[in-house]
N, C-alpha and C positions, 0 to 999 in steps of 0.2 A: 510192766514194774518195780522188771528188776532194772530196768535199763533206767531207766527213772532214777530210783537207789547208785546205781553205780559214775552215772553221772552226774552227782549232787555233789558242789564242792567241796563241803565235808570230808566228803569217801576217801576221796586224793589228798587230804590230809591227812585221815587217820593212819592211811597205806605209807604217807612218806613219816607217818614215827613207825607205822611197823617194824619200812624199809631201813629203817635208822637202827631201830631194839634189833635185828637179824641181822642184819651189819658186824651190828656189836657183840652179838652173839658168835657170830661163826670165828670172826679174832680170835674172840678167845676159845675157844676151839682149838686155832692153829698155836695159838701161844702156850697151849696145858694140850693134852695130844689126852690125860687124863678124863678129860670130862668126856670123851667118846660111852665110857663104861659108869658116864652117874647117867642116874634112871630119871631124875627130875629133871635132868637138862636134855637128855634127848628127848622127852617129853615133847619142852618147852620148844624142839624145831625141830620137830612134826610138828608140832599144832604153830607158826606159822609158815615153814614149808608146805603142809597142805590152803593155806590162808591163798598164796600168792599161786598154788597151782590151778585154787579157785579160780580169783584173781586173772588170772593169763588170759581160760581157758571162756569167762565170762565174757572179756574183753575181745574175744580172738572169734565166739558164735553174736556179737552185735557191732564188728566192725564191721564198715560199707564195703573195704575188700579181703576176705580174709586171707589168699596169699600174698597181698601185700603184706597187711601185720605182722604174719608172720617173718617174710624180709628186713622189718623194718626191727623185728623185734627177737631175732633168732637165736642173739646171745640168753633173751632171759629164756626161750624154752630150753637152751642147756641147762643153763644153770638150775633149774624145777625139775632133769632129771637126776636120780638119789641112786646116781652110778656107784657112791664108793660104800651109799649104804644097801647095795645090791650086790658088791662086792665083798663086803666086811661079812652079810649073812652067808654068805658060801662059803667065807672062810680061804679065800684068794689073797693071799694079805698083800701081794705084793702089787696086785693088779687094784688093793684099795688105796695105798698109798700111795700110787699113781692118781689114782683119778682125787686122790686129795687136791690136784686143782683144779675140780671141777665149781670148792668151795669157795675155793680164790674167782673165777669163772660170775658165782653167786653174789660176789661181791662187789664186782664191776654192775653186774647186773643189777643190783639192786641199786646201789650209787643214784643210777640214771633215776631214778625218783626223790631226793631229796637235792641233785646236783641246783636244781634252776632256782632249788630255797635255799640253799648255802650261798650262789650266784647273787641272787636278789638281795644278799645277804648284805655281802663282802659287800655291793656297789650302795648301801647305804648307807646315807653322811659321805664316801667312801670311804665307806672302812676298810677295803680292803689299796690304800693307798698308806696309810695310816699304817695295816700292819705292817708294810714292807719298809716302811720310815722307820722300825719299830726292831725287825731283822736285821736291816744293814746300819744303825747304831750298837744294835751289840757284835755285830760281827766286824765295825771298823773298832770299836771297845776290847774285846777281846783280841784283837791284834795288834791291837799297842799295848796292852797288859803284858801280853807273852813278852813282847822283845824288852818291855821296860823293864817289868819286873822279873822278867828271866823263869815268867814260868811255861808249863805245856798250854798250848792252844786250849786242849780240853779245862782245862786248868782253870783258864784266862775264861772260856764257855762257860761254865760253872757262876762265877765268880758274876757274871755280864750278866746273866737272863738272876740271881739271886738279888742282885744291885737292885734290877728295872723293878721285881718285882717287891723293894721294898722288904724281900722280905729281913735280910743281913744275918744271917747265921753268926756269922765273922769267924768263918773257919780262913779267910784267903782278904786279910788285908790293903792294901795297897798304901804305899809305903814313898812315890814320888810323887811330887805335884801335880805331875802332867795328871798319873791315875787318876788323883783322887779330884778332876778337873772336870774328868771323864766320868766318876760315880757318882757325880752331881749332878751333870747333864745327863746323863741315865737315868739318874731318879726320878729329876725332874719328866721327861716321856714316857717311864713308867708311870705318875701322877695322868695327866691330863693322858695319859691315854686311857686308863682304866675309868676314867672319869665320864668316857667318850665314847666308849666303850656299850658301858654301859646303856648311856642317852643312846643310843643306836640301836640294841635289841629291844629298848624300849620303843624305841618308833616304828622297827618292822612289828615287832605284834600287836603294837595296836593297827595302822596299816594295813597289815597282811588280814585282821579281824576286820577292819572296814571292807577290804574287798571280798572279802565271804560275802558276809553282806549283802553286798553289793548284787553280789552274782547269782544269792540267794532271788533277791528283790529281781531282777531281771530275767531267770526263772519262771516265777512265779509268775512274772508280768506277760511270759513269751506262752507259758498255758494258758492265760486265759484268752492271751490272742488266736488262739486253738479251736478254741471251744466258743469265742465270738465267729470264729471263719463255719466252726458245724453249723451254729444254731441259725444261723447266715444260710449255708443250706438246705438249712430244710425248712425256715422261711420261704426261701424261694422255693422249691420244689410244691412246700403248700398253698401258693400263689398258684403256679401251674397248674397245680389238679382243680380248683377253683374257676377258673378260665374258664 
């Protein structure tokens, strides 16, 4: 029963979302160390950690080759060992800070859960190429503005991003003709990009839902096929007994 549930397509999808949530949680803790002393935050952290510990050992139990599974998922094994919590509990402060690296290891381990999903999203409607075009446009426009308008590259980068997103704070205003042309191009690229991103995300979730339903249907067909085989075996046994 558990094996059937773990192999269900929806299970992997749920674990992917949980992995993403856990990564965000870890990043927040690395950015704000005071969250370590927040009871609610730590309770959520422990709950998510426990879920992935259970998931690891369940997957290990049902793996065809346990040793091969451990070798292929060594990072996940290291990530679920709570070194930082143990040393914090023992009040060994220096080692506890050292084992904050385990948090980073968890980020890499958990990212494997949703990297395939992210990679699939980036390849939907060639979204990765569009994003690369946007990054290139922002960098080129920033370089041009910093030279022509004599701004720092960071200020020029800020202006390019604000212009492309059509936010337009107005704190930096181009005065040269070339800079204004760059601004027009950035705005046009930004408008086209956001429209495409919206349609791409919609298509991605639609296709993903369709594939999930197809996987569920195929799993049910396979299950029915196994039941038919069992019935055929029983029928053969009964026929042999009658003979």
